[in-house]
A tleap script that builds the chain and sets N, CA, C and O, in Angstrom:
source leaprc.protein.ff14SB
mol = sequence {
  NMET GLU ARG GLU VAL PRO ASP LYS LYS ALA
  VAL ALA LEU LYS TYR ASN SER GLU GLU ASP
  GLU ALA PRO ARG VAL VAL ALA LYS GLY ALA
  GLY TYR VAL ALA GLU LYS ILE GLU LYS LEU
  ALA GLN GLU SER GLY VAL PRO VAL LYS GLN
  ASP GLN GLU LEU VAL GLU TYR LEU SER ALA
  LEU ASN LEU TYR GLU GLU ILE PRO PRO SER
  LEU TYR THR ILE VAL ALA GLU ILE LEU ALA
  PHE VAL TYR HIE LEU ASP SER ARG GLY LYS
  THR CILE
}
set mol.1.N position { 84.602 122.902 110.006 }
set mol.1.CA position { 84.898 121.516 110.292 }
set mol.1.C position { 85.829 120.975 109.207 }
set mol.1.O position { 85.603 121.161 108.011 }
set mol.2.N position { 86.901 120.286 109.676 }
set mol.2.CA position { 87.850 119.718 108.729 }
set mol.2.C position { 87.269 118.470 108.095 }
set mol.2.O position { 86.523 117.714 108.718 }
set mol.3.N position { 87.628 118.283 106.857 }
set mol.3.CA position { 87.124 117.143 106.108 }
set mol.3.C position { 88.135 116.013 106.147 }
set mol.3.O position { 89.300 116.217 105.807 }
set mol.4.N position { 87.718 114.847 106.547 }
set mol.4.CA position { 88.602 113.698 106.627 }
set mol.4.C position { 88.856 113.117 105.248 }
set mol.4.O position { 87.950 113.032 104.419 }
set mol.5.N position { 90.092 112.722 105.014 }
set mol.5.CA position { 90.472 112.047 103.787 }
set mol.5.C position { 90.594 110.571 104.133 }
set mol.5.O position { 91.584 110.168 104.745 }
set mol.6.N position { 89.600 109.742 103.752 }
set mol.6.CA position { 89.556 108.353 104.221 }
set mol.6.C position { 90.737 107.490 103.820 }
set mol.6.O position { 91.104 106.594 104.580 }
set mol.7.N position { 91.347 107.710 102.676 }
set mol.7.CA position { 92.460 106.872 102.227 }
set mol.7.C position { 93.822 107.424 102.637 }
set mol.7.O position { 94.851 106.796 102.388 }
set mol.8.N position { 93.827 108.580 103.255 }
set mol.8.CA position { 95.087 109.219 103.638 }
set mol.8.C position { 95.737 108.431 104.774 }
set mol.8.O position { 95.064 107.985 105.704 }
set mol.9.N position { 97.062 108.268 104.683 }
set mol.9.CA position { 97.838 107.624 105.731 }
set mol.9.C position { 99.022 108.516 106.059 }
set mol.9.O position { 99.508 109.264 105.210 }
set mol.10.N position { 99.484 108.428 107.312 }
set mol.10.CA position { 100.655 109.193 107.728 }
set mol.10.C position { 101.454 108.370 108.726 }
set mol.10.O position { 100.908 107.585 109.501 }
set mol.11.N position { 102.755 108.576 108.683 }
set mol.11.CA position { 103.671 107.925 109.620 }
set mol.11.C position { 104.667 108.975 110.077 }
set mol.11.O position { 105.188 109.742 109.267 }
set mol.12.N position { 104.932 109.007 111.375 }
set mol.12.CA position { 105.929 109.922 111.919 }
set mol.12.C position { 107.133 109.113 112.385 }
set mol.12.O position { 106.995 108.076 113.033 }
set mol.13.N position { 108.309 109.610 112.040 }
set mol.13.CA position { 109.550 108.965 112.440 }
set mol.13.C position { 110.307 109.869 113.411 }
set mol.13.O position { 110.188 111.094 113.376 }
set mol.14.N position { 111.083 109.230 114.274 }
set mol.14.CA position { 111.958 109.959 115.192 }
set mol.14.C position { 113.302 109.254 115.174 }
set mol.14.O position { 113.377 108.025 115.138 }
set mol.15.N position { 114.366 110.051 115.201 }
set mol.15.CA position { 115.701 109.465 115.218 }
set mol.15.C position { 116.566 110.201 116.224 }
set mol.15.O position { 116.733 111.418 116.145 }
set mol.16.N position { 117.111 109.457 117.163 }
set mol.16.CA position { 118.047 109.983 118.135 }
set mol.16.C position { 119.342 109.206 117.948 }
set mol.16.O position { 119.427 108.038 118.327 }
set mol.17.N position { 120.337 109.841 117.372 }
set mol.17.CA position { 121.579 109.143 117.018 }
set mol.17.C position { 122.318 108.605 118.241 }
set mol.17.O position { 123.136 107.694 118.113 }
set mol.18.N position { 122.046 109.148 119.410 }
set mol.18.CA position { 122.703 108.672 120.625 }
set mol.18.C position { 122.036 107.427 121.204 }
set mol.18.O position { 122.661 106.685 121.962 }
set mol.19.N position { 120.770 107.193 120.851 }
set mol.19.CA position { 120.027 106.073 121.426 }
set mol.19.C position { 119.604 105.009 120.415 }
set mol.19.O position { 119.467 103.837 120.766 }
set mol.20.N position { 119.400 105.408 119.179 }
set mol.20.CA position { 118.830 104.507 118.180 }
set mol.20.C position { 119.843 104.160 117.100 }
set mol.20.O position { 120.713 104.959 116.753 }
set mol.21.N position { 119.704 102.940 116.577 }
set mol.21.CA position { 120.514 102.547 115.427 }
set mol.21.C position { 119.893 103.041 114.131 }
set mol.21.O position { 120.588 103.219 113.130 }
set mol.22.N position { 118.582 103.263 114.149 }
set mol.22.CA position { 117.851 103.712 112.957 }
set mol.22.C position { 116.628 104.506 113.416 }
set mol.22.O position { 116.231 104.413 114.578 }
set mol.23.N position { 116.028 105.286 112.512 }
set mol.23.CA position { 114.791 105.986 112.872 }
set mol.23.C position { 113.704 105.001 113.304 }
set mol.23.O position { 113.655 103.861 112.843 }
set mol.24.N position { 112.844 105.469 114.192 }
set mol.24.CA position { 111.743 104.652 114.713 }
set mol.24.C position { 110.400 105.256 114.312 }
set mol.24.O position { 110.271 106.469 114.151 }
set mol.25.N position { 109.406 104.387 114.155 }
set mol.25.CA position { 108.036 104.827 113.921 }
set mol.25.C position { 107.462 105.243 115.274 }
set mol.25.O position { 107.376 104.426 116.191 }
set mol.26.N position { 107.069 106.515 115.399 }
set mol.26.CA position { 106.530 106.992 116.674 }
set mol.26.C position { 105.048 107.328 116.602 }
set mol.26.O position { 104.412 107.544 117.633 }
set mol.27.N position { 104.496 107.374 115.401 }
set mol.27.CA position { 103.061 107.588 115.226 }
set mol.27.C position { 102.679 107.113 113.835 }
set mol.27.O position { 103.452 107.233 112.885 }
set mol.28.N position { 101.476 106.572 113.733 }
set mol.28.CA position { 100.971 106.182 112.412 }
set mol.28.C position { 99.461 106.104 112.480 }
set mol.28.O position { 98.880 105.868 113.539 }
set mol.29.N position { 98.836 106.306 111.336 }
set mol.29.CA position { 97.390 106.233 111.304 }
set mol.29.C position { 96.846 106.549 109.930 }
set mol.29.O position { 97.578 106.930 109.016 }
set mol.30.N position { 95.536 106.378 109.808 }
set mol.30.CA position { 94.831 106.633 108.550 }
set mol.30.C position { 93.655 107.569 108.819 }
set mol.30.O position { 93.197 107.710 109.953 }
set mol.31.N position { 93.179 108.204 107.746 }
set mol.31.CA position { 92.012 109.069 107.854 }
set mol.31.C position { 92.230 110.225 108.806 }
set mol.31.O position { 93.168 111.007 108.649 }
set mol.32.N position { 91.353 110.329 109.800 }
set mol.32.CA position { 91.403 111.421 110.770 }
set mol.32.C position { 92.735 111.433 111.525 }
set mol.32.O position { 93.309 112.500 111.743 }
set mol.33.N position { 93.227 110.268 111.920 }
set mol.33.CA position { 94.489 110.189 112.656 }
set mol.33.C position { 95.639 110.703 111.790 }
set mol.33.O position { 96.508 111.423 112.283 }
set mol.34.N position { 95.652 110.347 110.523 }
set mol.34.CA position { 96.679 110.842 109.606 }
set mol.34.C position { 96.637 112.365 109.507 }
set mol.34.O position { 97.678 113.021 109.517 }
set mol.35.N position { 95.449 112.914 109.412 }
set mol.35.CA position { 95.297 114.370 109.357 }
set mol.35.C position { 95.860 115.013 110.622 }
set mol.35.O position { 96.543 116.034 110.544 }
set mol.36.N position { 95.579 114.427 111.783 }
set mol.36.CA position { 96.066 114.970 113.051 }
set mol.36.C position { 97.590 114.886 113.133 }
set mol.36.O position { 98.234 115.819 113.613 }
set mol.37.N position { 98.172 113.780 112.671 }
set mol.37.CA position { 99.625 113.639 112.676 }
set mol.37.C position { 100.252 114.755 111.847 }
set mol.37.O position { 101.196 115.408 112.292 }
set mol.38.N position { 99.732 114.974 110.649 }
set mol.38.CA position { 100.268 116.036 109.790 }
set mol.38.C position { 100.070 117.416 110.399 }
set mol.38.O position { 100.973 118.251 110.353 }
set mol.39.N position { 98.900 117.658 110.966 }
set mol.39.CA position { 98.611 118.965 111.561 }
set mol.39.C position { 99.550 119.242 112.740 }
set mol.39.O position { 100.094 120.340 112.856 }
set mol.40.N position { 99.739 118.250 113.610 }
set mol.40.CA position { 100.644 118.425 114.748 }
set mol.40.C position { 102.077 118.654 114.288 }
set mol.40.O position { 102.795 119.467 114.871 }
set mol.41.N position { 102.494 117.948 113.256 }
set mol.41.CA position { 103.836 118.136 112.718 }
set mol.41.C position { 104.008 119.566 112.206 }
set mol.41.O position { 104.993 120.231 112.527 }
set mol.42.N position { 103.056 120.030 111.415 }
set mol.42.CA position { 103.141 121.376 110.855 }
set mol.42.C position { 103.121 122.439 111.948 }
set mol.42.O position { 103.877 123.409 111.890 }
set mol.43.N position { 102.255 122.258 112.945 }
set mol.43.CA position { 102.177 123.217 114.046 }
set mol.43.C position { 103.471 123.245 114.864 }
set mol.43.O position { 103.817 124.268 115.455 }
set mol.44.N position { 104.175 122.126 114.891 }
set mol.44.CA position { 105.418 122.018 115.649 }
set mol.44.C position { 106.647 122.370 114.819 }
set mol.44.O position { 107.769 122.331 115.323 }
set mol.45.N position { 106.444 122.709 113.565 }
set mol.45.CA position { 107.555 123.060 112.695 }
set mol.45.C position { 108.321 121.853 112.172 }
set mol.45.O position { 109.456 121.983 111.714 }
set mol.46.N position { 107.702 120.684 112.240 }
set mol.46.CA position { 108.330 119.471 111.733 }
set mol.46.C position { 107.976 119.333 110.258 }
set mol.46.O position { 106.798 119.343 109.899 }
set mol.47.N position { 108.983 119.204 109.401 }
set mol.47.CA position { 108.698 119.075 107.966 }
set mol.47.C position { 107.860 117.831 107.660 }
set mol.47.O position { 108.017 116.787 108.294 }
set mol.48.N position { 106.981 117.962 106.691 }
set mol.48.CA position { 106.124 116.859 106.248 }
set mol.48.C position { 106.479 116.550 104.799 }
set mol.48.O position { 106.478 117.433 103.941 }
set mol.49.N position { 106.776 115.305 104.547 }
set mol.49.CA position { 107.119 114.852 103.188 }
set mol.49.C position { 106.046 113.884 102.723 }
set mol.49.O position { 105.731 112.923 103.425 }
set mol.50.N position { 105.487 114.122 101.560 }
set mol.50.CA position { 104.470 113.249 100.985 }
set mol.50.C position { 105.142 112.161 100.155 }
set mol.50.O position { 105.811 112.454 99.164 }
set mol.51.N position { 104.961 110.906 100.561 }
set mol.51.CA position { 105.501 109.777 99.811 }
set mol.51.C position { 104.647 108.563 100.163 }
set mol.51.O position { 104.951 107.832 101.106 }
set mol.52.N position { 103.586 108.356 99.404 }
set mol.52.CA position { 102.618 107.313 99.718 }
set mol.52.C position { 103.215 105.908 99.704 }
set mol.52.O position { 102.830 105.066 100.515 }
set mol.53.N position { 104.146 105.649 98.799 }
set mol.53.CA position { 104.764 104.325 98.753 }
set mol.53.C position { 105.544 104.051 100.037 }
set mol.53.O position { 105.447 102.966 100.609 }
set mol.54.N position { 106.318 105.037 100.485 }
set mol.54.CA position { 107.068 104.883 101.722 }
set mol.54.C position { 106.133 104.739 102.913 }
set mol.54.O position { 106.390 103.935 103.809 }
set mol.55.N position { 105.056 105.507 102.931 }
set mol.55.CA position { 104.079 105.406 104.024 }
set mol.55.C position { 103.502 103.993 104.104 }
set mol.55.O position { 103.287 103.473 105.199 }
set mol.56.N position { 103.253 103.378 102.968 }
set mol.56.CA position { 102.729 102.008 102.972 }
set mol.56.C position { 103.709 101.050 103.642 }
set mol.56.O position { 103.308 100.211 104.449 }
set mol.57.N position { 104.981 101.172 103.312 }
set mol.57.CA position { 105.992 100.317 103.940 }
set mol.57.C position { 106.087 100.580 105.442 }
set mol.57.O position { 106.106 99.650 106.248 }
set mol.58.N position { 106.146 101.864 105.804 }
set mol.58.CA position { 106.301 102.221 107.209 }
set mol.58.C position { 105.068 101.889 108.039 }
set mol.58.O position { 105.187 101.583 109.225 }
set mol.59.N position { 103.893 101.943 107.435 }
set mol.59.CA position { 102.651 101.621 108.146 }
set mol.59.C position { 102.608 100.168 108.601 }
set mol.59.O position { 101.908 99.828 109.555 }
set mol.60.N position { 103.354 99.320 107.917 }
set mol.60.CA position { 103.366 97.895 108.284 }
set mol.60.C position { 104.217 97.628 109.531 }
set mol.60.O position { 104.146 96.545 110.112 }
set mol.61.N position { 105.017 98.612 109.938 }
set mol.61.CA position { 105.854 98.445 111.127 }
set mol.61.C position { 105.044 98.717 112.384 }
set mol.61.O position { 104.038 99.425 112.345 }
set mol.62.N position { 105.487 98.154 113.490 }
set mol.62.CA position { 104.865 98.409 114.787 }
set mol.62.C position { 105.350 99.745 115.328 }
set mol.62.O position { 106.416 100.227 114.944 }
set mol.63.N position { 104.568 100.342 116.221 }
set mol.63.CA position { 105.003 101.572 116.869 }
set mol.63.C position { 106.303 101.324 117.624 }
set mol.63.O position { 106.475 100.283 118.258 }
set mol.64.N position { 107.204 102.275 117.551 }
set mol.64.CA position { 108.519 102.273 118.189 }
set mol.64.C position { 109.490 101.260 117.589 }
set mol.64.O position { 110.589 101.065 118.110 }
set mol.65.N position { 109.090 100.620 116.504 }
set mol.65.CA position { 109.986 99.710 115.805 }
set mol.65.C position { 110.925 100.524 114.918 }
set mol.65.O position { 110.507 101.485 114.272 }
set mol.66.N position { 112.197 100.129 114.894 }
set mol.66.CA position { 113.149 100.789 114.010 }
set mol.66.C position { 112.859 100.384 112.573 }
set mol.66.O position { 112.394 99.276 112.309 }
set mol.67.N position { 113.141 101.296 111.648 }
set mol.67.CA position { 112.928 100.972 110.241 }
set mol.67.C position { 113.916 99.870 109.845 }
set mol.67.O position { 115.022 99.812 110.383 }
set mol.68.N position { 113.530 99.004 108.918 }
set mol.68.CA position { 114.428 97.931 108.490 }
set mol.68.C position { 115.540 98.459 107.576 }
set mol.68.O position { 115.387 99.501 106.938 }
set mol.69.N position { 116.658 97.729 107.522 }
set mol.69.CA position { 117.778 98.154 106.658 }
set mol.69.C position { 117.372 98.397 105.204 }
set mol.69.O position { 117.981 99.228 104.529 }
set mol.70.N position { 116.370 97.698 104.718 }
set mol.70.CA position { 115.950 97.882 103.322 }
set mol.70.C position { 115.411 99.285 103.053 }
set mol.70.O position { 115.339 99.703 101.898 }
set mol.71.N position { 115.029 100.020 104.104 }
set mol.71.CA position { 114.508 101.382 103.930 }
set mol.71.C position { 115.519 102.461 104.316 }
set mol.71.O position { 115.217 103.650 104.217 }
set mol.72.N position { 116.713 102.062 104.753 }
set mol.72.CA position { 117.713 103.041 105.187 }
set mol.72.C position { 118.005 104.085 104.120 }
set mol.72.O position { 118.038 105.279 104.415 }
set mol.73.N position { 118.213 103.653 102.897 }
set mol.73.CA position { 118.617 104.586 101.843 }
set mol.73.C position { 117.559 105.648 101.589 }
set mol.73.O position { 117.874 106.838 101.564 }
set mol.74.N position { 116.306 105.236 101.400 }
set mol.74.CA position { 115.252 106.215 101.102 }
set mol.74.C position { 114.995 107.138 102.280 }
set mol.74.O position { 114.795 108.337 102.089 }
set mol.75.N position { 114.996 106.599 103.498 }
set mol.75.CA position { 114.771 107.444 104.666 }
set mol.75.C position { 115.956 108.383 104.862 }
set mol.75.O position { 115.764 109.544 105.225 }
set mol.76.N position { 117.171 107.908 104.630 }
set mol.76.CA position { 118.359 108.768 104.742 }
set mol.76.C position { 118.292 109.920 103.745 }
set mol.76.O position { 118.652 111.049 104.079 }
set mol.77.N position { 117.840 109.647 102.533 }
set mol.77.CA position { 117.705 110.712 101.531 }
set mol.77.C position { 116.692 111.758 101.983 }
set mol.77.O position { 116.920 112.957 101.824 }
set mol.78.N position { 115.581 111.309 102.542 }
set mol.78.CA position { 114.558 112.240 103.022 }
set mol.78.C position { 115.094 113.047 104.197 }
set mol.78.O position { 114.913 114.263 104.246 }
set mol.79.N position { 115.756 112.377 105.151 }
set mol.79.CA position { 116.306 113.086 106.307 }
set mol.79.C position { 117.368 114.101 105.882 }
set mol.79.O position { 117.406 115.209 106.417 }
set mol.80.N position { 118.223 113.741 104.936 }
set mol.80.CA position { 119.240 114.674 104.449 }
set mol.80.C position { 118.587 115.898 103.813 }
set mol.80.O position { 119.034 117.025 104.022 }
set mol.81.N position { 117.530 115.672 103.040 }
set mol.81.CA position { 116.809 116.769 102.405 }
set mol.81.C position { 116.172 117.671 103.467 }
set mol.81.O position { 116.240 118.896 103.371 }
set mol.82.N position { 115.555 117.056 104.477 }
set mol.82.CA position { 114.914 117.819 105.552 }
set mol.82.C position { 115.952 118.627 106.327 }
set mol.82.O position { 115.735 119.807 106.599 }
set mol.83.N position { 117.080 118.003 106.685 }
set mol.83.CA position { 118.131 118.724 107.414 }
set mol.83.C position { 118.668 119.884 106.592 }
set mol.83.O position { 118.947 120.956 107.129 }
set mol.84.N position { 118.811 119.669 105.293 }
set mol.84.CA position { 119.285 120.735 104.410 }
set mol.84.C position { 118.303 121.904 104.417 }
set mol.84.O position { 118.710 123.059 104.548 }
set mol.85.N position { 117.026 121.611 104.277 }
set mol.85.CA position { 116.021 122.675 104.297 }
set mol.85.C position { 115.977 123.361 105.648 }
set mol.85.O position { 115.859 124.583 105.732 }
set mol.86.N position { 116.074 122.564 106.710 }
set mol.86.CA position { 116.025 123.122 108.063 }
set mol.86.C position { 117.181 124.075 108.286 }
set mol.86.O position { 117.019 125.112 108.928 }
set mol.87.N position { 118.338 123.734 107.765 }
set mol.87.CA position { 119.504 124.613 107.938 }
set mol.87.C position { 119.337 125.908 107.169 }
set mol.87.O position { 119.993 126.901 107.482 }
set mol.88.N position { 118.482 125.915 106.183 }
set mol.88.CA position { 118.221 127.126 105.396 }
set mol.88.C position { 116.974 127.841 105.877 }
set mol.88.O position { 116.598 128.878 105.330 }
set mol.89.N position { 116.320 127.283 106.912 }
set mol.89.CA position { 115.125 127.923 107.470 }
set mol.89.C position { 113.874 127.699 106.662 }
set mol.89.O position { 112.928 128.482 106.752 }
set mol.90.N position { 113.851 126.625 105.859 }
set mol.90.CA position { 112.692 126.332 105.023 }
set mol.90.C position { 112.084 124.992 105.431 }
set mol.90.O position { 112.733 124.171 106.079 }
set mol.91.N position { 110.829 124.789 105.041 }
set mol.91.CA position { 110.183 123.510 105.262 }
set mol.91.C position { 109.637 123.005 103.947 }
set mol.91.O position { 109.495 123.760 102.985 }
set mol.92.N position { 109.328 121.704 103.913 }
set mol.92.CA position { 108.795 121.111 102.685 }
set mol.92.C position { 107.305 120.901 102.814 }
set mol.92.O position { 106.668 120.410 101.883 }
savepdb mol mol.pdb
quit
């Protein structure tokens, strides 16, 4: 049985450059839900980045809401890092 981390939070983002102006929050949760989000991401080969401060900001957004311009820089840095790793066949 998996052990729940009660203070753990997770947020999943999705970005489609043809449809969206910015990445959108497509899943978020705490505790058990956060664990499931991370597990599904890992099973699907989606990189997981740990950044609790960013998760706090993103958790305040509604589902399917685009990230605000104030977070563009940090999210862009994370996405660039993920794309770089993905192109090399690695995950974080």
